[in-house]
N, C-alpha and C positions, 0 to 999 in steps of 0.2 A: 492666631495666625492661621487659620486652618486650611490649608487646597485639597482634603480630599475627594473624589469626585471632580477635581480638575486632571485633564492632558495638557502639557507642556510639550511643546517643541525651542531646542533651545540651540543654535551652530553655534559652528565651533567646538562644541561638547568636550570634543576627545582629549584636550590638555588645558591647564591652566583655568583662570580664570571662568572660564566656559566650562570646565571639568565642574567645578565644586561651586557653581548654580547648579546645574543639572542634580547634582547629588544633595544640595538643600535644598531645592524645590519639592525630592521626594523624602526626604528628613521632615516634612510639613506637610505630605501626605498627596504628593499629584505623583501622577505617573509624567515618566518622561518619552520623550523623543529625541535619543541621542543622535544628532547631524553634525557629518563631521567631512571634510577631503579624507581622512588618514581611515582607512578600512579596519586596521589593528587596534586604536586607541576607542571607537565605536564602541564596538563587543567586548574590551576590559572595560569601558565607563559604564554600559548598559547593566554589568554582570552586576554591579558594585550600585547600583541602584535596585537592580532584586531582591538585595540582600539586605535592604532596610526594608523590603516586603514588600515595594510600590513594581508595576508591572514598567516594561521598559523596551521602547522599540529604534533597533540600531538602523540606522540608514545612513548610506556613504553618501556625500552632496557636496556639491563645487554650484555654492552660491549665485557664480556669478552666471549662471544658465537658468535662464528663465523656466523652460521648461522643465527642467530636475526639481524646480524650486514647486513647479505643481504639484509634479509628481509626487512630494516628501509630505504635503499638506494630503495630497490623495488618502496617499499611501495611510497617513496619519487617518483621516474621518473613517476611509476601511475598517482598519483596525478597532479605532476606540471609540468608534462612533461620536465625533465634536473633534473640537480644536479647542482650550478656552484663551491658552497666554502662547503668546511668540515671544521670544527673547534674541534677538537679531546680535548677534556676539562673537560674530566670525572672523574677523580680522588679520591682516597681515604691516609689514613694517617692510620699506624697499628705504631706508633709511638714505641722503645724500645731500650737499650742499647742493643748492640750486643750481649754480653753474655747472657744476659737474653731474647733476642728474637726467639721465637718459630721457625721453621721454617715455620707454617700456616700465621704467620702475615710477615714474607717473601710468602711467594708463594701468596697470596690477592692483596696484593700492586702491584707486578710483572702482575700479573694478570691483576688488572683490569687498574692501569695506564700505562705499554708498551702493552703486548698482547692488551687492547682493542685499543690501538692507531694503531697498525697494523690490526686489525683485518675491525676496519671502512676505514682505509684508500685501506686496498686488497679489501674491496667492493665497493668506491665508484668511486677509477681510473680509473677502467674498462667502466665505464662511460664517466669518464672526458679526457679520452685516447682518446676513439672513437668519443670524440664531438672537441676533440683535443683542449680541454679548461679547466681550474681547477683554483682556491687556495683554496689549503690546509695548514691551520695554526694549529700547534701543540704547547699548551701549557706546555711550562714547568714547571722550576723554578732555581731561584737563587740556591735552596739547590742544583742541577745538576752541578750547577759550581764547587760550592766554601765548599759543604758537610757540615755537622751539627749532632751534636753529638744527640743520640739516632735517628736518621731518616737514618740509611744505608741503607732499603729496598727503602726508597723515593726518597733519593739522588740517589740511581746507578738507579732507575725507571725513571728519569729525565732527569740524564744525556744519560741514552740510546738515550731516545726520542730526544735530542740533534742532535747523532749520526744516529740515523733512517732518523731522517729531513734535513741530507745531502746527506745521500745518497739515499734517493727517487728523491729529489731533480736535484740529479747529471742522476738519468736514464729516468726521465720524463720531465727536460728540454727544447728538441726538440720538443714535441707536446703542448707548449702554455700552461702546467702549472707546479705552481711554489707552491715551499712548504716550508714554514716558520716555525721558531719556535719565542714566548715568552715567555720569562722567566719572570715571578712577581717576586718582592721581598716582603715583607712585605706588603702585602695587610688587609684593616679595611674590616671584615666578621664581621659574627656571629662567630668565630672562633678564632678570636684576641679580640673580644668584651669579650671573655669568659676567658681569661687568666690575673690571677693575676695584679694590678693596677702596684706592684713592677717589676714584669717580665716585663710588658708589656714596660714601661719606659726606660728600662735594653736593650729592640727592639729600641728601639728610638733612644736610645742614641747613637749604631751602626752605624744609617743610617746618611749622609752629610746633607741629605735634612735636619734633625732634625721633621720627620712625616711619620705615614704610608701613605701610596699611595692609593688609592680609585679604588674600583672594573672599575670605569670610565677609570681610566688611561689604564687599559688593555685593556677595550672594543673599543678606539677609535684605537690605532696602532692596531687591533685584523683585525676595519675597512679597516681603510687604504690598511693594506695588502691583502684584499681583493678585492680589489676596481683597478679600469687598472691603477690608479696612481703609482701604486707597481710591475707594468709590467717588469720592467725589475730588481727584487729582487726578488731571491732567494738562498733557500740554506743558510737561513741565523739566529743566534739567538737572537734575540734583544731584552735587557736586561731592566725591567721596574723599578726601585728599589730605585731610590732615591739618587743614588751616593752609593750602600752599597757594591757592586761589581766592581770595575774598577782594 
């Protein structure tokens, strides 16, 4: 699974699963654009990528802004000469039961999670189409497939990403571009670490594997889908959840 000579851009790469994806891509040989809205974290992660002997480009990016996404892709092309891999990972939650959910909570989640995926994909695919090659991996969620109380906005955004993935895959399969989605289940991150012990134990009890996943479980699948080993896989939603959804 060699990604040498590949250029990857990962959104939401400043922390959590996105950071692990960026570092794992670098471990497999890719040079990585670290895109995140947090200026402090992009520089830190970029240095960690460089520690693997790979080139890194930190880029402060608000994925809700189409012009900013286009600038990120242009900067990538100007710096590295091409873009092979796009990982749409940037996402937020604004959890609340539907009756109490504010309109802005709905709009914020749809804007970052769904529109952000659209913006980055639209900006990148122009170059990939021209080069007749590309790997796009969208980070969905098990919540988009099975729902979750208090997450109508998040579930809607992730379910929409699954449909978006399939549609774009059909549009561009003929020109060497694959588009797939990875749907993580409950993954051990700073967010799950902050959950009270009793609630976390209840979460784990729902999982047939009886444990939380690790960010690396997601990252290795992303790297596989980004590689030539997955050249004949497109339009798929692959779940990584220890059997939570089957």
